[in-house]
Structures are given as structure tokens and as C-alpha cells.
C-alpha positions as CSV (number, residue, x, y, z in Angstrom):
1,X,0.2,0.1,-0.1
2,X,1.5,3.7,-1.1
3,X,2.3,6.0,1.8
4,X,-0.6,8.8,1.8
5,X,0.8,12.2,3.2
6,X,-1.9,14.1,4.7
7,X,-0.2,16.7,6.9
8,X,-1.2,17.5,10.6
9,X,-3.0,21.0,11.1
10,X,-0.9,21.4,14.3
11,X,1.1,24.1,13.7
12,X,4.6,24.3,14.6
13,X,5.5,26.8,18.1
14,X,8.0,29.7,17.9
15,X,10.3,28.9,21.1
16,X,13.1,31.9,20.1
17,X,13.5,34.2,17.4
18,X,16.6,36.9,16.7
19,X,18.0,38.6,13.5
20,X,20.2,35.5,13.1
21,X,17.8,32.7,14.0
22,X,14.7,30.7,14.6
23,X,14.7,27.9,17.0
24,X,10.9,26.3,16.8
25,X,9.2,23.3,18.0
26,X,8.1,20.9,15.1
27,X,4.4,18.9,15.3
28,X,4.3,14.8,14.6
29,X,3.1,14.8,11.2
30,X,4.9,17.4,9.5
31,X,7.5,16.8,7.1
32,X,10.8,19.4,7.8
33,X,11.2,20.3,4.2
34,X,9.0,19.3,0.7
35,X,9.1,15.8,-0.2
36,X,8.5,15.1,-3.9
37,X,5.1,15.8,-5.8
38,X,2.5,18.3,-5.3
39,X,0.9,16.3,-2.4
40,X,3.9,16.7,-0.2
41,X,4.4,20.8,-0.6
42,X,3.1,21.6,3.0
43,X,6.0,21.0,5.2
44,X,7.0,23.4,8.0
45,X,9.6,25.3,6.5
46,X,6.7,26.8,3.9
47,X,4.5,27.3,7.0
48,X,7.2,28.9,9.0
49,X,8.4,31.3,5.4
50,X,5.3,33.6,5.8
51,X,6.4,35.1,8.7
52,X,10.0,34.8,8.8
53,X,10.7,35.0,4.5
54,X,14.5,34.7,4.8
55,X,14.5,31.6,6.8
56,X,17.1,28.8,5.8
57,X,17.2,25.2,6.4
58,X,19.7,23.3,8.6
59,X,18.9,20.3,9.7
60,X,15.8,17.9,9.9
61,X,13.6,16.5,12.0
62,X,11.8,13.0,10.0
63,X,8.2,14.1,9.8
64,X,6.8,11.5,12.6
65,X,9.3,13.0,15.2
66,X,8.4,15.9,17.3
67,X,10.5,18.3,19.0
68,X,13.5,21.2,18.7
69,X,14.7,22.6,15.5
70,X,16.5,25.8,14.8
71,X,16.9,27.8,11.5
72,X,19.2,30.2,10.2
73,X,17.5,33.5,9.0
74,X,21.1,34.7,6.8
75,X,23.2,32.9,5.0
76,X,26.0,33.2,7.2
77,X,23.9,31.9,10.5
78,X,23.1,28.9,8.3
79,X,26.8,28.0,7.2
80,X,27.8,28.4,10.8
81,X,24.6,26.5,12.6
82,X,25.7,23.8,9.7
83,X,29.0,23.3,10.3
84,X,28.5,22.8,14.5
85,X,26.1,19.8,13.0
86,X,28.6,18.6,10.5
87,X,31.4,18.7,13.5
88,X,28.9,17.3,15.7
89,X,29.7,20.2,18.4
90,X,25.7,20.7,18.8
91,X,24.3,18.5,21.7
92,X,20.9,16.6,21.1
93,X,18.5,14.6,23.6
94,X,15.8,12.7,22.6
95,X,12.6,11.5,24.8
96,X,11.0,8.0,23.2
97,X,9.1,5.5,24.6
98,X,10.3,1.8,24.2
99,X,8.7,-1.4,23.7
100,X,9.6,-3.6,26.6
101,X,11.8,-3.2,29.8
102,X,15.1,-1.9,28.5
103,X,18.4,-3.0,30.6
104,X,20.8,-1.8,31.9
105,X,19.7,2.0,32.9
106,X,22.1,3.1,30.8
107,X,24.4,2.6,27.8
108,X,25.5,2.7,24.3
109,X,24.5,1.6,21.1
110,X,27.1,1.2,18.0
111,X,26.1,-0.4,15.5
112,X,27.0,0.6,11.5
113,X,24.1,1.9,9.6
114,X,23.5,2.4,5.9
115,X,20.3,2.5,3.9
116,X,18.2,-0.6,3.2
117,X,18.1,0.3,-0.8
118,X,15.3,-1.9,-1.9
119,X,13.6,-0.9,1.1
120,X,13.7,2.7,1.4
121,X,13.7,5.0,3.2
122,X,14.1,2.2,5.3
123,X,17.9,1.9,6.7
124,X,19.3,-1.3,8.2
125,X,22.5,-2.2,10.3
126,X,25.7,-3.0,8.1
127,X,28.9,-4.3,9.3
128,X,30.8,-4.1,6.5
129,X,29.7,-0.7,4.0
130,X,27.3,1.0,7.0
131,X,28.9,4.3,8.4
132,X,29.9,4.4,12.1
133,X,26.6,5.4,14.3
134,X,26.8,5.7,18.1
135,X,23.6,6.4,20.2
136,X,23.7,6.9,24.4
137,X,21.0,6.2,26.4
138,X,19.5,6.7,30.1
139,X,16.8,5.4,31.4
140,X,14.1,7.5,33.3
141,X,11.2,5.1,34.0
142,X,10.7,1.6,33.5
143,X,8.1,-1.2,33.8
144,X,7.3,-4.9,32.1
145,X,5.7,-3.1,28.9
146,X,7.1,-0.4,28.5
147,X,11.0,2.4,28.8
148,X,10.7,5.9,28.8
149,X,14.5,6.6,28.4
150,X,16.6,9.6,27.1
151,X,18.7,9.5,23.7
152,X,21.7,10.9,23.3
153,X,23.3,10.9,19.3
154,X,26.6,11.0,19.0
155,X,26.0,10.7,15.1
156,X,23.4,11.9,13.0
157,X,22.5,8.9,10.8
158,X,19.5,8.9,9.5
159,X,16.5,7.0,11.2
160,X,19.7,6.2,13.7
161,X,17.4,6.1,17.1
162,X,15.0,4.6,15.7
163,X,16.7,1.2,13.6
164,X,19.4,1.7,16.8
165,X,16.5,1.0,19.6
166,X,14.6,-1.7,17.3
167,X,17.9,-3.6,16.9
168,X,18.5,-4.1,20.4
169,X,14.7,-5.1,20.9
170,X,12.9,-2.4,22.3
171,X,11.3,-0.8,19.1
172,X,10.1,2.8,19.5
173,X,6.3,2.9,20.4
174,X,4.3,3.9,16.9
175,X,7.2,3.1,14.7
176,X,5.9,2.4,11.3
177,X,8.7,1.2,9.8
178,X,11.0,-0.4,12.5
179,X,8.1,-2.1,14.8
180,X,5.6,-4.6,14.6
181,X,2.4,-6.1,16.3
182,X,1.4,-4.3,19.6
183,X,4.2,-1.6,19.6
184,X,3.3,-0.4,15.8
185,X,-0.1,0.7,17.4
186,X,0.2,4.0,18.7
187,X,-1.5,7.2,17.1
188,X,2.1,8.7,16.6
189,X,5.8,8.0,16.8
190,X,6.7,8.3,20.6
191,X,10.1,9.8,19.6
192,X,10.0,13.9,20.6
193,X,13.5,16.1,20.0
194,X,13.6,18.1,23.9
195,X,16.6,19.7,23.9
196,X,18.8,21.5,21.7
197,X,22.6,22.7,22.3
198,X,24.3,25.2,20.4
199,X,26.9,28.0,19.6
200,X,24.9,31.1,18.7
201,X,26.2,32.3,15.3
202,X,26.7,35.9,16.3
203,X,27.9,35.7,20.1
204,X,29.6,32.3,19.7
205,X,28.3,31.6,23.5
206,X,26.1,28.5,24.0
207,X,22.8,28.1,24.0
208,X,20.0,25.7,25.4
209,X,16.3,25.1,24.2
210,X,13.8,22.9,25.0
211,X,10.6,21.8,23.7
212,X,8.3,19.9,25.7
213,X,7.3,16.2,25.6
214,X,4.1,15.7,24.2
215,X,3.6,12.0,25.4
């Protein structure tokens, strides 16, 4: 069955704006940028362009993931922020609800990832050709049925958190690609970009922005 994109009516929330940067909370169910085809033009950056006509993309979140994103409002800010992401100078913290009880209380997943070409946009673990990918986790609370965790990606691969959690036997609840059965039967992907830290492109001061977890 082919995917039909129906963008959420929920609007992004502005967390911070100045003459260089724009920080927003993206709702789940909204593309970060336009997809292919006329039916996929409704997206976060287009919704922001009305109020912020100079908005420029720096990074993305998956359509199903909610939370903090930063945009540049000048070419200088875009370049500066993009370099921080590229050099892994930014710090990202996500909150997720996982299937089952994750133990121990903290750890690291270190599994190389690459695109699963016949099944795009899925990604897969590949120890021969995959790119190095690491995710730290810390359990917030757990029951026998599910675990709430904070996830700190050390690299920024596509679907990294989703694949890593599924590979260790604890898929993110509501994941349409990597969860199966009851774990997939949730109204949304239970993954939220809670906090983002980066240096302001003008002042060089490290700043931290948070979006409340909606689940």
C-alpha cells in the first residue's frame, strides 16, 4: 500500500527568534521540507516562511518525530549552524517510549548504518559498508511493558535512533517502519527532540532550547 501524506493541522510553535536564528518545536506528522510531488508541499519550512521569509534549512527531523529544530535567518547563520552539526558540536537529547523493559539503566548502541536500498526509506545495520553510528541511552522509568528513555545521538544518521532501538529489541512505540504488532499500534511515533544545544552564530555563546514532551 502506497503512503499517503496528510500533514497534521497542528502548527509549529516558535521557541525563540532573533535576527540570526529561529528555533521552533515541530509537530509530529509534518515534513521538515517539501517531499516529491504536489501532495507533499505542505511542510514545516513553508509554514514558517510566511512570518520568516528568509528562513533557511540547517537540519531535519523525520516527519513522525516532534521537537526542537533550529533554522538560520541569514546565510551566515545557516553556514555557522550547519558546520556545528557537521562537526558534531551540537548536543541533542530526545525522549522516547520503547517497547518492553530496557536494561541496564544506561548504555551505548554502536552499530553502523546504511540505507536499505530495496526498502527505502528504511535503514539497516551493515557491519561491512555501514557508516559509524553511536547512540547513548539513559532510562527515565521502566515497567515490564515499556520504557521511557532519553536518547543522546553521538552521530546523526538517518533514522539512527529508530533503528538502534529496534536492533536491541526495544523499538520505539508507534514506529511505522521498525516496530511490529502491538508496538506499532500507537497514534504517533513516540520520539521527541526535547533539547538542542548549540553556539549562537553571532555571539558564540552556547545556548540551550527545550520543547516540552507531548506524550
